[in-house]
C-alpha positions in Angstrom: 11.1 -1.1 32.6 9.3 -3.9 34.3 5.7 -4.1 33.3 4.3 -3.1 36.3 5.2 -0.4 35.5 4.5 0.6 32.1 0.4 -1.2 33.6 0.5 1.3 36.4 2.2 4.1 33.4 -1.2 3.1 31.7 -3.5 3.2 34.5 -2.7 6.4 35.5 -2.4 8.6 32.6 -4.4 7.6 29.2 -4.8 8.6 25.5 -6.5 11.8 25.3 -8.9 11.1 23.0 -11.5 7.8 22.4 -12.1 5.9 20.0 -13.7 8.2 17.1 -12.7 10.3 18.9 -10.2 12.0 15.8 -12.9 11.0 12.7 -14.9 13.0 14.8 -12.8 15.5 14.8 -11.1 15.6 11.9 -14.1 15.3 10.2 -16.1 18.8 12.3 -12.1 20.9 11.5 -12.8 19.5 7.4 -15.7 20.9 7.7 -15.6 23.8 9.4 -16.6 27.9 8.2 -13.8 27.7 5.2 -12.2 31.5 5.7 -11.5 30.1 9.2 -10.1 31.2 12.8 -8.1 35.0 12.1 -5.1 34.7 14.6 -2.8 37.1 15.8 0.9 35.7 16.7 3.3 38.4 18.7 6.7 37.3 17.2 8.3 38.2 20.0 6.3 36.6 22.9 5.0 33.5 20.3 1.5 34.6 21.9 -1.6 33.4 19.7 -4.6 35.0 20.8 -8.1 34.9 18.8 -8.5 37.9 16.9 -12.3 38.1 17.4 -12.5 37.1 20.7 -9.0 38.4 22.0 -8.7 35.1 23.7 -4.5 33.1 23.8 -4.5 30.4 22.5 -2.7 27.4 23.7 -2.8 25.3 20.3 -3.8 25.0 17.6 -5.2 22.1 15.7 -4.0 21.6 11.9 -5.5 20.1 8.9 -2.1 18.5 6.3 -2.7 17.9 2.4 -3.4 14.4 3.7 -6.0 15.4 5.9 -3.7 14.5 8.7 -4.7 15.7 11.9 -2.3 17.5 14.3 -1.5 20.0 16.9 1.3 23.4 16.5 1.9 24.7 20.0 2.0 28.4 20.8 5.4 28.8 19.9 5.4 27.8 16.8 6.1 24.0 17.4 5.1 20.9 16.2 4.0 18.9 19.2 5.1 15.3 19.2 3.9 14.4 22.3 3.2 15.3 25.6 1.6 14.5 29.4 -0.4 16.6 31.8 0.1 15.8 35.1 -3.5 18.4 36.0 -5.1 16.2 33.7 -3.8 13.2 34.2 -3.5 12.9 30.1 -0.7 12.3 27.3 -1.1 13.4 24.1 0.5 11.8 20.8 -0.1 13.6 17.6 -1.8 11.9 15.0 0.5 13.2 12.5 3.3 11.4 13.5 1.7 7.9 14.0 3.5 6.0 11.2 6.2 6.3 13.4 6.8 2.5 14.8 4.3 1.9 17.8 7.5 0.7 19.9 9.6 4.9 20.0 6.0 6.0 20.5 5.0 3.3 23.3 9.0 4.8 24.8 7.6 7.9 24.3 4.8 7.7 26.0 6.4 6.8 29.2 9.1 9.2 29.3 6.4 12.2 28.8 4.2 10.6 31.7 7.2 9.6 34.4 8.3 13.3 34.1 5.3 14.6 34.7 4.9 11.8 37.7 9.1 14.0 38.8 8.3 16.9 38.1 4.0 17.6 38.0 3.2 20.0 35.5 2.6 19.7 31.7 5.7 18.3 29.5 6.0 18.3 25.6 8.7 17.2 23.1 8.2 19.0 20.1 9.7 19.8 16.8 11.6 23.5 15.4 10.8 24.0 12.1 15.0 22.2 10.9 13.7 18.7 12.8 15.8 19.9 16.1 13.4 18.4 19.0 13.1 20.0 22.0 11.3 19.3 25.1 8.9 22.2 27.4 8.0 22.4 30.7 5.8 24.0 32.3 3.2 25.1 35.1 -0.3 26.3 36.0 0.0 30.1 37.7 -1.5 28.6 40.4 0.7 25.3 41.1 3.1 26.0 44.0 4.8 22.8 44.3 6.3 22.8 41.2 9.9 22.8 41.1 11.4 24.6 37.8 15.0 24.1 38.7 14.2 20.0 39.3 12.1 20.0 35.6 14.8 21.8 33.8 17.9 19.4 35.6 14.9 16.3 34.5 15.3 17.5 30.9 18.6 17.7 30.8 17.7 14.3 32.0 16.2 12.6 29.4 17.5 14.3 26.9 21.2 12.9 27.6 20.0 8.8 28.3 17.3 8.9 25.8 20.2 11.2 23.1 20.0 7.8 20.7 16.3 8.2 20.1 15.7 11.6 19.5 18.5 11.8 16.8 16.7 9.4 14.8 13.5 11.0 15.4 14.5 13.9 14.6 16.2 11.9 11.0 12.2 10.8 10.9 11.1 14.2 10.9 13.9 15.7 8.2 12.9 12.4 6.4 9.5 12.7 6.3 7.9 15.7 7.3 10.2 18.4 5.5 11.2 15.2 2.5 14.8 16.2 2.6 16.9 13.1 0.7 17.9 10.7 3.2 21.8 10.1 1.5 22.7 13.9 2.4 21.7 13.6 6.0 23.4 10.0 6.1 26.5 12.4 5.1 25.8 14.6 7.4 25.7 12.2 10.8 29.0 10.2 9.4 30.4 13.9 9.5 
């Protein structure tokens, strides 16, 4: 990717948070009512609703034991990153801030270029076992979104960035799931 394309990408999509926002959100979460929100998860559809208001919840902010703040999708998967063509925003989950900056930049470019080509909302998420899932969706009113084209683009991204996603999957399994690296490497050799 040329420097001009990368510069254009940064101008179109900016980080969702501003300096200091993460700390404020983090402190608000830590100082929240200890009872928290009561949520209802529909096992069949995966939709999450607020038990008190009945409103659907699109994602959940979580605080881990080490104090990191991150997001979980409505489907229960941990969001790595994503871009939204409607709001022209990019999101990178701070739970994964230890991923090398070069990989973070590559993920940023993948997400932004995806939404520039296909539109809608694109996220890269982790399943419970560390498998990477790419999700794309649209607003109900968006008549220009091409679901078939977006699906084909997901397949193309998966093929072209297979090595990157495999490395991120290994990172997740080693650093988040705390699996033994020797077991992971022996699996990889088979």
